[in-house]
N, C-alpha and C positions, 0 to 999 in steps of 0.2 A: 503493501500499501503504501509504504515510503516514495518509493520510484515514483510510483502514478499523482500521488499531493503534488508534487511540484512542477506539474503539465498544464493544470490551470493558470501558476502565475505565470508561468513562459509565456504563454498563452493572453493573457493580459499584459505584459511586453513588449508582445511583438503587437497585436493592436494597439497599443501605443506610441509604438516609435512610427510605426506607418501611417497611423492618422498625424503622427508630427510631421512627419515628412510630406504627404497629400499637401497637410493644411502651408509650408511653408514651401513650396512649390507653387499650390494656389496665390500668395500670396506675392508671391516671384510673380505672376502674370502681370506685370507692372512695368512698366517705362517711362523711367524718374528723369531722366536726361534728357537734351537738348537737340533737338534737328540741326541748328541752327550752323554752315556750313557743314553740314555730312553729305560728303562725297562718295563712300562707300557704302554696306550693305550695316541694317542695326540689328545686332543681334542679345539677347537678351542671357545670362549668365549664371541660366541654370535647366538642366531640360525636363522646362515645367509641363511638358505634354506625357510622362513616361507611362503616367499611368492612365490615361487614354486612352494608351498604347499599346500596352501589357491587357487590354481587355478583351476577352477572346470571342465576344456576343461582338465585337463591331468589329471584331476581323473579319468574322465567318460570317455577319450579315455585307460590307461591303464587299467582301469576296463573293458572296450570289450576285445581288446588285450588278456588281461591273468586272465578273470574272476575272477580275485582277487581284494582287493582294500590298496594297501601297506599302514600301519597306519600310515606315516605321510601326507597323503590324506585328510583326513579325518576335516580337517583344511579350506579343499574346502565350507563345509556343511557353513561354517559361511559366507560366501560370497551366496552360489547358493539358502539359507534357505529363508534367507530377500530380495534376488530378488523374490521370488511367494510372498510377498509381498505387498513390496516400487516399481518395478521395477528394469532399471535397472545403481541404484546405484552407481555399483563397476567403472562404465565405466566414470562418471562424477565426479566421488569423489577418487577415491583409485589407480585406474588405470595406473601403472608409465609412459606409453608408451602413452594412453591416454591423462596423464599430459603435453609429452610434446608437442601431434599434437594439446593439445588444447594454448600452448603456440605460439607456430610457426604456430597456421590459425589463431594469432590476428594481426599476418602483412601482411601488404598491398600489395597487386600486384596489376598491371593494369586491371586484371581478374577478380579481387571482389575489385571495385570501381564504386559506382554508384547504377544504375538499375542492371549490371553485378553482385555486391552482392546481391544483393534480389534474384536475378533469381538463383545465383551460392546458394544461402538458401532453396531452395527447394525443397520438397521431388523429387529426380529422384527411375525410374523403372529403375535402373545400381546401387543403394544398395542392391536389394535382393542377386545380388553375390555374399555377405558373405557366404547365406543361403546353398547355392549352395556347396560355398566350406565348410562348416560345414558336408553339404552330406559326399563328398566326404572323408572326414579326419576319419568321420565316420566310414565309411564303411571298411575305409583299414583299424584301428582298431579293429572291427568286427573281421578281417580275420588277425591278427597276425601280424598291420604293424604299426608303431607309425609315421609315417609322419607326425601328425598332429602339434609335437618340431619344424617343419622348418617354420608355420607360424603359431601359438599360442601367442598370444606380448607380455606373460612372460619373455617365454624362450628365445624368441625372444630380448629382451629389456635386458638379462642378456646376452648373446650371444655377444650381438654383443657392447654393453659397454667396457665387460670385456675384451673382445679377441680385441681389433679395439682401440675404443674411449679412452677409461682409457690409455692404452698403447702409443698409441703417447699423447695424454694429459703427461704423462708422462715424456717424453725421450724430449718435450718442456718445461716440466720446470724443466728437472736437467740441457738441457741449458741454462735456465734464470739464471742457478742456477748457474755453473759456468762462463758465462759472467760477472753476477756479482764479484765474488772473483778473477777473474785477471784483476779486477780494482783497480787503484795504488792507488782510494780514498779510504781509511777507513772506510769513512761513507755508501760507496756503498758496500764493502767487508760485512757490517756490517747488512746490506740490505737483504744479500744476505742471511749469517748466517741465520737471523730471518726468511727468506722465506723456508728457507732449516728445519728450528722449527718447524713452522707451519702447513708446508705441508707435515711433516714425519709422514706415517703411511697412508695418502691418497692419495695425486697425487702424492706427492715422497715415492715411494712403495721403497721397502725393496729394491730387486732386480729388474735390466729394465724386464722386461719378451717384449717375441716379441712369432710371433703368425703366425703357417702360413696361408697363404688367411686372415690374417689381413685386408691390404688394400680393399680385395675385400666383405666383410661383412660391415667395412666400408665404403662403397661406395654404398652399400643399403641402409643402415639403412639412411645416408644423403638424401637420393632417395627419400626415405619414407615421411622425413621430409620436405624435399620441394616442395612437390605435395601438402602440403598445404598451398603454397602463391597459389593454381588453387579454390582446394576446402579444406573448412572446415572441417579437421579433415579428409581429404579424407580414411587414414587407417580403422579408426573405422565405419564410415559412408560404406564402399561399400566391406571393404575384410577381416577383423576381424570377424575369428573364435569364437573366445570366445564374442565376442557381441553380435554373433549370438544368441551362443545360453542361454547367455542368455535374449537376445528380445524375444526366441522362451517363456522362463521361464514367463518373468512379463506378458506372455499373463493373468497370474493370479491374476496382483496384486490390490490392493483394492487402489492405490494411482491413482489419474485420475487427466488427467487438464482439467477445465471447463470452459468455454468462454462465457462471455455478452455480444452479439454481437452490442445491445442497447448503452454502453457506449466505442466500440471501434469507435475512431477517421482517424482509417488508417492511423495515424504515421508509421507503420510499423519495432515499435522497435525491436518487440519479432522478428522480422523475422532476423535482420541484427543482433542479437547477437547470436539466436539459432545455437548451435552446433553439435545438432543431424540430424537436416534435416528431422525434425517430421511432417513442418506447424504447429508451431502456432495459424500461424492470422485467426481472427474470417472469418469464409464464408465456409470455404473447415474442414476437418473431421482431428481431430487430432492422428497422428500414434504413437500405442499406444509403440512396438517394438521398433521405434527408437530414442526414447528419453534418455536421457542419465542423467537428474533429474541435468542440471544446476542452473534450477531456472533464467536461467537469461531473460526470456519474462517477465515470472509476475515479477523480477525485474526490468524492463525497461519497464513495462505500465504505462503511465502517471492517466491512467483512472481507473487502480485498475479491467479493462473488465478482467483480466487473474485470474485464480487462483487453487490450485490446493487443493484436496477435500478427505477423504478418507471415503469406505465408498463407496455409488448407484455410478456407473458407469452416465455420460453424456447421451443424445437420441443417440439412434443408430447412427446418420446422425453426430452428433457430434466429434464421434471417431471410430476409426481400432483398433479391439484389435487384430489384428494377423498378422504378413507378409503376404501380397500375394503376393503367388510362383506360379508360374506356373508350373504344374505337368509335362509337361514332359522334364523343365529341372531339374525338382526337382530328377526325375528318371534317367534321364541322370546322374547325381551327385552324385546316388549313384551307378549304375552299373560302371561308371570311379571308387571310387573308392575301388567297391568291384574287379575289373582290374588290377586295379594297382600294388595290389599286385602278383600277378602269372608271369606278365608281367615282374618285374622288379628280381622275383625270378629264372626266367628262363634264365638269361644272368648268363656269367660263372663264373660272380664277385662273387655272393651269394655265393655258397657252395664247387664249381666245383671249381674255378681256383680264389681263394681268395688272396690276395700279400702276398707275406709270410712276407710280414713291415705291415701286422692288429694285431699289439699289441696291445692286450688288457690292459687297468690297472688292478694290481690285483684288485678281488673282484668280476671281469665283469662273467656276467651268461655265458650262452652257445651262441653264435649269433643267436642265434634264436629267446633264449629268451629274450636275448639282446638288441633287437631290438624293441620285445613289449614294454618292456619299456622305453626305452632311448627316451630323449625329445630335446635333440642336448641343453640343457641350458647351458652349454660351464662352470656349477660351478666349478665343477673336472679337469678341467685345469686350473680352476684361483687361486684354494686354491694348488695347484700343490708346493711344496718347489722350485723343480728342475728348472720350464719352462719343463714337459720332455712332456705331454700332448695336445695333439694338435688336433686338425677340419680334419678329413679326406677332401680328396675329391674324389679322383676314388678307396681308396687301398679296399674298401669293395663294391665294386657295388652301383649303385645310393640311394636302399634303407639306407647305411650305411652312408650320406653326412651328414658334422659336427659333427659327433658322434667323443667319443672320442681316440683318437692311440698311441701308447708310440712312441718317439722319440727319440732315442737312442744317434744319435749326436749331440740332441741340450740339454740334456737333462735323467740325471735317475730317474729310480723307487729309493729313498731310503727303503731302506731295514728297518726300524725301523718306519714310516710313514706308517698308513691309511686312513689320512685326506679324501682323493678320496672318499670315500666308506660314510663317513661319513656324506659329504654335498648332495651326489647323494640322490633328492627326492622323486623316483619312482624304488628305488631298481633294476634297470641295473647294478650296481655295490654292488651286496652285501654290508652288515655292518659287514666287517672283524673286528676282538677284533688282539693285536698284537701276541701276542698267537698261536689266528689259520692261519694268514699268515707265519709266522715264522713254523712254525710245532710243537708249544709244546703242550703238551697234555692240553686241554682247554672245556669245556661246548661252546652253544651256535650252534645249529644244526640249516641249512637252512634247511627251507622245502624242503618234497618230493618232490617238483612236480619238485624242480629247483637243484636235483642231479647230473647234468649234466654240473652243474654251478660253482657257485665260491665257493661254501661251504660245498661243497664234498673231506674234507681234512682231514675225520678222520681218522687216521691211515695211510696217505696219507705222510709224510710230510711239506713242506711250501709248499705255494702254487708259484708254477712256471707259469712265463707270456712267453714263449720262451725259447732258445735254446743258447749260443752265437757258432760264427763258427769263423775257421783262413785261413785265403787266402793267401796261405803261397805265393804263388809269392807275396803278399807286406810286408809279416811281412819281419821286422827287420831280425831277426835270421836267418830264414827260406833261404831270398832269397837275402840276402846280407853280412850275416855272420859278425854281427855288435851286440852287446849285447845291447836286450832291456826287461826291467822287467815292463813296466810300466799297462800292465793287470793284472800278478799279484797282482801288490800292491794293483792297487784299488782295486782286489775283494771284495766284502764283506762278503762273505758267510764263514763258520766255520764250520770245513773241504774245504779251499778253495776249489774251481769248476775247478780255475783255477793251473797245476801245474806242475812246468820249468822240463825238461828233459835235461843234460850236450850231447854234441854232438862235435864230432872232425869233424873241417872244416878246408879248406885251400880258406885262403884269396886271392883278388887280388897279393899278393907281394911273394904266392905261403908262406907263413906262414901256420904253421899247429897251429891251437888253438885248444880253449873249448866254446863253444856257447853254454846259455840255453835255449833252445827251450819251448816254452807254448802251452798248449797244454789243454784240453777240458773234463773235469770228466761230462757226460752227468747227470750222476745220481744229481749231487752237483750243477748244473749249474740253476738260477731261472729265469735265462735272463734278468737280472735287466739293464742290458746294461752300465751300468759303466764303464764298459771293450774298450767300444766301444766309449763311451762317452772320454776317457780318452786316448788312441789312440793317439800316435804319426802322425801318417800317416796319412794326414790332408785333403786333397782330397779323398781320397773313401779310409776309415778306413782297416786294415788291419784284425780288426776283427768285426766281425757284429752279429747283433741279429736276429732270426728270431722268427715269430712264434712255428713252432714244437715243442711240447712236453708241450705245453699250459692242466695246469691241469685241464680250466674251460671243455677241447673238450678232448671227446673218440675216433678220428678221426686220429683229428690233430697230430699225435704220429710217432713216429721213426719206430715201429715195432709192427703196429696192431694186437691184440689176434687171435690165428688160432680159426679158428671157429668150434663149436660144431661137433660132428660127427655126420651123417644122421642116423636113425634109421633104 
């Protein structure tokens, strides 16, 4: 028993260490330097996407949707291969969402006391729901849509923390520091300085970020954690498709739980501490695919009646190796996943009537290939130095939910920045060099199957994500005979895409004056949104950017190429 008693402590140490590493890398997904005078590529100093790249579900679904495996996703083998040998160790030892669920699952509620706790920790048939969710997302991926990112625990955790929880904590930290600074007592102000110094670069971000739907994403995440008050690790047991995938892979593992019924004194300690709901108590079969390898059962057993062993499995009556699924439900899940893609793409939001405000980041592939790869992790939004990228709601239809979109009124695309393309774990935003983004001669071609995407820039000039337009009824020089050249001053292209033309106008006092009116050169405009961001007409800007003219699309252009003559 002594050898097993240390395993839960080792597991808790692993959980804390990996969760700390996850938070550290997430907080480092931020650029705090300056692009002024930058001539080369800017990169973050840490492998901030490593948890996303090590996600086996992300790797499998992108492989199904694209027929290829993006290079970084090979890290998923570090998780998947040991699972075939040991079982679902990732769920109990590494997964950041699993660690949070584990922590909140320890909190006791009225529904988890006494006999109710014992009953809630027994295996339930609804735990198989996660396998049907897995069938849906796998079939949807096979038909070209990566909706798995909505429910994959790693992207879900990154998205929720990066776009909601951390910005909220940053705002609260800033308010606390400001309150300490306002104190008339010097020691309190010193405490504010110390707190600012300690939290700078972590909870005290370089700038306060704001994200659309942040409250909604935060409430969803908080709700998932709150469900642990009713059922321990509710998400892991019943919903998580990554856990289902690892549960299927654990079918061939050589690590098994052996039960000695004669030593059991019916204390039920193993059941009260079980995280997976896999029935570790003697007298019933152990469900191998549900076990998280938390080792609480063997650590808590006072009679050493439970033991994990390598090699030969226990008697067939003592273990259920594979999930017990109903064929009809599995087929229904597969059909639902296959039908989901054509249903979503038959609406007008996908291609026919996509929002003009669906401005994708520079380097994004054409919409079809983009949706084959994007896992909605939010890493590109977190790293954007100008807070310009936000999760979509209805701009691209249901299939594009929570994928990144540029919102120029909040922030603009920094011309010398390619950070979003460097942190994307699946290649939905192809990794650009600064030379490629600015249209300078450089190597690094994108594979031919994505020629319609971001990398098709050879001899085409800089990457365009849209084009600016003027609302002359709101523009001060056009509508009110008032001088304003803010948009021209902010235009970052060289030569400038916004140029000024002198015009003779008559003001309200019938005085003739010369006003410089702005115009857009569509060939030079890259759609960065700096003009819209800086426009002094605050309620609705007089200059705005739409996605037309974007480099990634052959059809979303001003004038389509003429059709070849018929033979």
